[in-house]
C-alpha positions in Angstrom: 51.9 70.8 -40.4 55.0 70.4 -42.5 58.0 72.1 -40.9 60.1 74.7 -42.7 63.3 73.3 -44.1 66.2 74.0 -41.8 64.1 74.4 -38.6 65.9 73.1 -35.5 63.5 71.7 -32.9 64.1 72.4 -29.2 65.2 69.1 -27.7 63.0 67.7 -25.0 66.0 67.6 -22.6 66.3 71.4 -22.9 62.7 72.1 -21.8 63.3 71.7 -18.1 66.3 74.1 -18.2 64.2 76.6 -20.0 61.5 76.2 -17.3 64.0 76.7 -14.5 65.6 79.8 -16.1 62.4 81.6 -17.0 61.0 81.0 -13.5 64.2 82.2 -11.8 64.3 85.3 -13.9 60.6 86.0 -13.3 60.9 85.6 -9.5 63.8 88.0 -9.5 62.1 90.7 -11.6 58.8 90.7 -9.7 60.6 91.6 -6.5 61.7 95.0 -8.0 58.9 97.6 -7.4 58.3 99.2 -10.7 54.8 100.7 -10.4 54.2 103.7 -12.7 52.2 106.7 -11.6 49.5 108.4 -13.6 49.9 112.0 -12.6 53.7 112.3 -12.5 55.4 115.2 -14.3 58.6 113.2 -14.8 59.6 110.5 -17.4 59.6 107.8 -16.5 56.8 108.5 -14.1 58.7 106.7 -11.2 62.4 106.5 -10.9 62.2 103.0 -9.4 61.5 101.6 -12.8 65.2 102.4 -13.6 66.3 100.0 -10.9 64.9 97.1 -13.1 66.4 98.8 -16.2 69.9 98.7 -14.7 69.4 95.1 -13.6 68.4 94.1 -17.2 71.3 96.1 -18.6 73.7 94.0 -16.4 72.1 90.7 -17.4 72.0 91.5 -21.1 75.7 92.4 -21.0 76.4 89.1 -19.1 74.5 87.3 -21.9 76.9 88.7 -24.4 74.5 90.9 -26.3 75.7 94.0 -28.1 74.7 97.7 -28.1 73.3 97.3 -24.5 72.0 100.6 -23.4 69.7 102.3 -20.9 69.0 105.8 -22.3 68.0 108.9 -20.5 64.3 107.9 -20.6 65.0 104.5 -19.0 64.5 102.5 -22.2 66.6 99.4 -22.2 67.8 98.2 -25.7 70.2 95.6 -26.9 71.1 93.5 -30.0 71.6 89.8 -30.6 73.5 89.6 -33.9 72.1 87.2 -36.4 73.8 84.2 -37.9 71.7 84.4 -41.0 70.8 87.2 -43.4 67.2 87.9 -42.5 64.8 90.7 -41.6 65.5 92.3 -38.2 62.9 91.5 -35.6 62.2 93.2 -32.3 60.9 91.8 -29.0 59.4 94.3 -26.6 58.0 94.2 -23.1 57.4 96.8 -20.5 59.0 97.1 -17.1 56.3 99.0 -15.1 53.4 97.5 -13.3 49.9 98.9 -12.9 49.2 101.6 -10.3 45.7 100.1 -9.8 46.8 97.6 -7.1 49.6 97.6 -4.5 52.9 96.7 -6.1 55.7 97.1 -3.6 57.0 94.2 -1.6 55.8 91.4 -4.0 56.1 88.0 -2.3 55.8 85.4 -5.1 54.5 81.9 -4.2 54.9 78.8 -6.4 52.0 76.4 -5.9 53.5 73.1 -7.0 51.6 70.5 -9.1 48.3 72.3 -9.0 45.4 69.8 -8.8 42.3 72.0 -9.4 41.6 73.1 -5.9 40.9 76.7 -4.7 44.0 78.7 -4.1 43.8 80.8 -0.9 46.4 83.5 -0.9 48.0 83.5 2.6 48.7 87.2 2.9 45.1 88.1 2.5 42.8 85.1 2.8 39.9 87.0 1.1 41.9 86.7 -2.1 41.0 83.3 -3.5 41.5 81.8 -6.9 38.5 79.6 -7.6 38.7 77.4 -10.7 34.9 77.7 -11.0 35.4 81.5 -11.5 38.9 81.5 -12.9 38.1 78.7 -15.3 41.4 79.0 -17.2 43.0 77.4 -14.1 41.5 74.1 -15.1 43.7 74.1 -18.3 46.9 74.1 -16.1 46.2 71.2 -13.7 49.4 69.4 -13.1 51.6 72.5 -13.6 53.1 74.9 -11.2 51.1 78.1 -10.6 52.7 81.3 -9.5 50.8 84.0 -7.5 51.6 86.8 -5.1 50.7 86.3 -1.4 47.5 88.3 -2.0 48.7 91.6 -0.6 50.0 92.9 -3.9 49.7 92.3 -7.6 52.2 89.7 -9.0 53.6 91.7 -11.8 53.3 89.1 -14.6 52.1 92.1 -16.6 54.7 92.4 -17.9 57.7 90.9 -16.1 56.6 87.5 -17.4 57.2 88.9 -20.9 60.6 90.3 -19.9 61.6 86.9 -18.4 60.4 85.1 -21.5 62.3 87.3 -23.9 65.5 87.1 -21.7 65.3 83.3 -21.6 64.8 83.1 -25.3 67.8 85.3 -25.9 69.8 83.2 -23.5 68.9 80.0 -25.3 69.8 81.4 -28.8 73.1 82.7 -27.4 74.0 79.3 -26.0 72.9 77.5 -29.2 74.6 79.2 -32.2 73.5 76.3 -34.4 69.9 77.6 -34.2 69.3 79.9 -37.2 68.1 83.4 -36.6 68.5 86.9 -38.0 69.5 90.0 -35.9 67.2 90.5 -33.0 66.6 93.8 -31.3 65.1 93.9 -27.8 63.6 96.7 -25.9 62.2 97.0 -22.3 60.1 100.1 -21.9 58.8 102.2 -18.9 55.3 103.6 -18.3 53.2 101.4 -20.6 50.6 101.1 -17.8 50.0 104.8 -17.8 49.8 105.0 -21.6 53.3 106.5 -22.2 55.3 103.4 -23.0 56.3 104.6 -26.5 56.4 108.3 -25.8 60.2 108.5 -26.4 60.6 105.2 -28.3 62.9 105.9 -31.2 61.7 103.5 -34.0 64.4 104.5 -36.4 67.2 103.9 -33.8 65.6 100.6 -32.8 66.1 99.5 -36.4 63.8 96.5 -36.6 61.7 95.7 -39.7 58.9 94.1 -37.6 58.4 93.8 -33.9 56.3 91.8 -31.3 55.3 92.9 -27.9 55.2 90.0 -25.4 52.5 91.3 -23.2 49.4 89.2 -23.8 47.4 86.8 -21.7 46.3 83.2 -22.1 48.9 80.9 -23.7 48.4 80.6 -27.5 46.7 83.9 -28.0 48.0 86.5 -30.4 46.5 90.0 -30.1 45.9 91.6 -33.5 43.3 94.2 -32.6 43.0 96.8 -29.9 40.5 99.5 -28.9 40.7 103.0 -30.3 41.2 104.9 -27.1 40.8 108.3 -25.6 40.5 109.8 -22.1 38.2 112.7 -21.0 39.3 115.1 -18.3 36.4 116.8 -16.6 36.8 119.8 -14.3 33.7 120.9 -12.4 33.8 124.4 -10.9 31.3 125.1 -8.1 30.8 127.8 -5.5 31.9 127.1 -1.9 29.9 128.6 0.9 29.6 127.7 4.6 27.1 124.8 4.6 25.1 126.5 7.4 24.3 129.5 5.2 24.5 127.9 1.8 20.9 127.9 0.6 20.6 129.5 -2.8 24.4 130.2 -2.8 26.4 127.0 -2.8 27.1 125.1 -6.0 28.6 121.7 -5.1 31.0 120.5 -7.7 30.9 117.0 -6.2 27.2 116.8 -7.1 28.0 118.1 -10.5 30.4 115.3 -11.1 27.9 112.8 -9.7 25.3 113.9 -12.1 27.8 113.6 -15.0 28.5 110.0 -14.0 24.8 109.2 -13.8 24.5 110.5 -17.4 27.0 107.9 -18.7 25.1 105.0 -20.4 24.9 102.2 -17.9 24.9 99.6 -20.7 28.2 100.9 -22.0 30.4 100.3 -19.0 33.3 97.8 -18.6 31.1 95.7 -16.2 28.4 95.3 -18.8 30.4 94.8 -22.0 32.6 92.2 -23.6 34.2 91.2 -26.9 34.1 94.0 -29.5 31.7 96.2 -27.4 33.2 99.5 -26.3 32.6 101.5 -23.1 32.8 104.7 -21.1 34.5 104.2 -17.8 34.8 106.8 -15.0 37.9 105.7 -13.1 39.3 108.6 -11.1 37.5 111.3 -9.2 38.8 113.7 -6.6 38.0 117.2 -5.3 35.7 119.2 -3.0 32.8 121.6 -3.1 34.7 124.2 -5.0 36.4 122.0 -7.7 36.1 118.3 -8.6 38.0 116.5 -11.4 36.8 113.3 -13.1 38.6 111.1 -15.6 36.7 108.9 -18.0 38.1 106.3 -20.4 36.6 106.1 -23.9 37.1 102.8 -25.7 35.7 101.5 -29.0 37.0 99.2 -31.7 35.9 101.5 -34.6 36.8 105.1 -35.3 33.2 106.0 -35.8 32.3 104.5 -32.4 35.0 106.5 -30.6 33.7 109.7 -32.3 30.2 108.9 -31.0 31.5 108.5 -27.5 33.4 111.8 -27.6 30.1 113.4 -28.6 28.4 111.8 -25.5 31.1 113.2 -23.3 30.8 116.8 -24.7 27.0 116.6 -24.5 27.2 115.6 -20.8 29.4 118.6 -20.1 26.8 120.9 -21.6 23.9 119.3 -19.8 25.5 119.4 -16.4 26.5 123.0 -16.8 22.9 123.9 -17.7 21.7 122.1 -14.5 23.9 124.3 -12.3 23.6 128.0 -13.2 26.7 129.7 -11.9 28.7 126.5 -12.1 31.1 125.7 -14.9 32.2 122.5 -16.6 35.4 122.1 -18.6 36.2 119.0 -20.5 39.2 118.0 -22.6 39.3 114.7 -24.6 42.7 113.4 -25.6 43.4 110.5 -28.0 45.6 107.8 -26.6 46.0 105.1 -29.3 44.3 103.6 -32.3 43.2 100.0 -33.2 46.4 98.3 -34.5 44.5 96.0 -36.8 44.2 98.6 -39.6 48.0 98.9 -39.6 48.8 95.2 -39.3 46.7 94.4 -42.3 49.3 96.1 -44.5 51.9 93.6 -43.2 49.8 90.6 -42.3 52.8 88.2 -42.6 53.8 89.3 -39.2 50.6 87.7 -37.8 51.0 84.6 -39.9 54.6 83.9 -38.8 53.7 84.4 -35.2 50.8 81.9 -35.6 53.2 79.4 -37.2 55.6 79.8 -34.3 52.8 79.2 -31.7 51.9 76.0 -33.6 55.5 74.9 -33.5 55.6 75.5 -29.8 52.8 73.0 -29.4 49.7 75.2 -29.0 46.7 76.1 -31.2 47.0 79.8 -32.1 44.0 82.0 -31.2 43.7 85.5 -32.7 42.5 87.7 -30.0 41.6 91.3 -29.2 43.0 93.5 -26.5 40.3 95.1 -24.4 43.0 97.5 -23.3 46.1 99.0 -24.6 49.5 97.8 -25.7 52.7 99.5 -26.8 52.2 97.5 -30.1 49.1 99.6 -31.0 51.2 102.9 -30.8 54.2 101.4 -32.6 52.0 100.0 -35.4 50.4 103.4 -35.8 53.9 104.9 -36.1 54.9 102.4 -38.8 56.4 99.4 -37.0 54.0 96.5 -37.3 53.8 95.0 -33.8 51.2 92.3 -32.8 51.1 91.1 -29.2 52.2 87.6 -28.2 50.9 85.9 -25.1 52.8 85.7 -21.8 50.5 83.2 -20.2 49.4 85.5 -17.4 45.9 86.0 -16.0 44.0 88.5 -13.8 46.4 91.3 -14.6 46.4 94.5 -12.4 44.9 92.6 -9.5 46.1 90.8 -6.3 44.7 87.6 -7.8 47.1 87.7 -10.7 48.6 84.3 -11.6 50.6 82.5 -14.2 51.5 78.9 -15.0 55.2 78.1 -15.4 54.3 75.8 -18.3 52.6 78.7 -20.1 55.9 80.7 -19.7 57.8 77.8 -21.3 55.4 77.9 -24.3 56.0 81.6 -24.7 59.8 81.1 -24.7 59.5 78.3 -27.3 57.3 80.5 -29.4 59.9 83.3 -29.4 62.7 80.8 -30.3 60.7 79.4 -33.2 59.6 82.8 -34.4 63.2 83.9 -34.5 64.0 80.9 -36.7 61.1 81.4 -39.1 62.3 84.8 -40.1 65.7 83.3 -41.0 64.6 80.3 -43.0 
């Protein structure tokens, strides 16, 4: 691969300093509890996310960036002025961690010079990383692996992305000889509960293109996401003393159970992969009188999502017919659309990222997100935003892990990407 004229390579002697900085930042950030909450009526959904926002504001200011701000919605933004006339690029990561696993009191552990053995997490020895199961571990033999102690998630999703962006900014600030245009940075709340861009002001952010740093395996570039919606069922029954309930009680819990049984078993997360969509019941609560159920709808095509919405509404009708006197309400809300259709209008954002990944020393792999990303919503709103890898694995779980070498690759990718837009 011929290198662009004017590109400045990262000297080998700088790599270890990059490694130390990105790891130190990451370990500092994961200790701040930033779990979001699904059913909160506030924004952000948890105030503790603002603790990390304030820490990042302090660190961005210390780095010497301009326009450093935490707004009323807890968005952190800042500017690194360019030293070349070039398109303005944005780097974005989210501060919150998933509410699906314990997230308070993270105790990160560095497993030095990993040699391919099973990793038993000491806080809960039932949590084991087995390279025969987590096969990606084999790619990182000889590197340092970071995990939690097994009692919480790690928070690499997406504090690894934050640490990588901060380290890249730090490097560019210390090396004014490296060419780059103006860079805007944003750290967002509530991505894990689907609201990361709810108050994101694209016009004020002011970038021509952007990249979320929120992906998985090193070298991957996410250019496609699900089309997503969520169904909220409410089952209304009739509560009667169970000793005298014959012919009178209508148990809303049984109504919900029947609705779940009607979901196609072959269209579940546990039975699908790749471009296959699914219907996923993930929250249920209630009693005899009323039960609520949430179901995720995911499909890579608009037509497929429409079909799944039809299945949901048909289930509501069938369950209501099975329980005369009972009532079923269902509301289906769109969440985000597949970002590929928007990126195709500005495909150079993908090509430049792939070139940067190559310059960092990896083979780029176009990937799909079997989940959501802020980039999908930003792309839909007019800001093309593919998703760059962080290097993390097993997101949202207590078995989450990341290689420090993968984090270095991410930092290098961001530094080279910044240069490519300026050359």
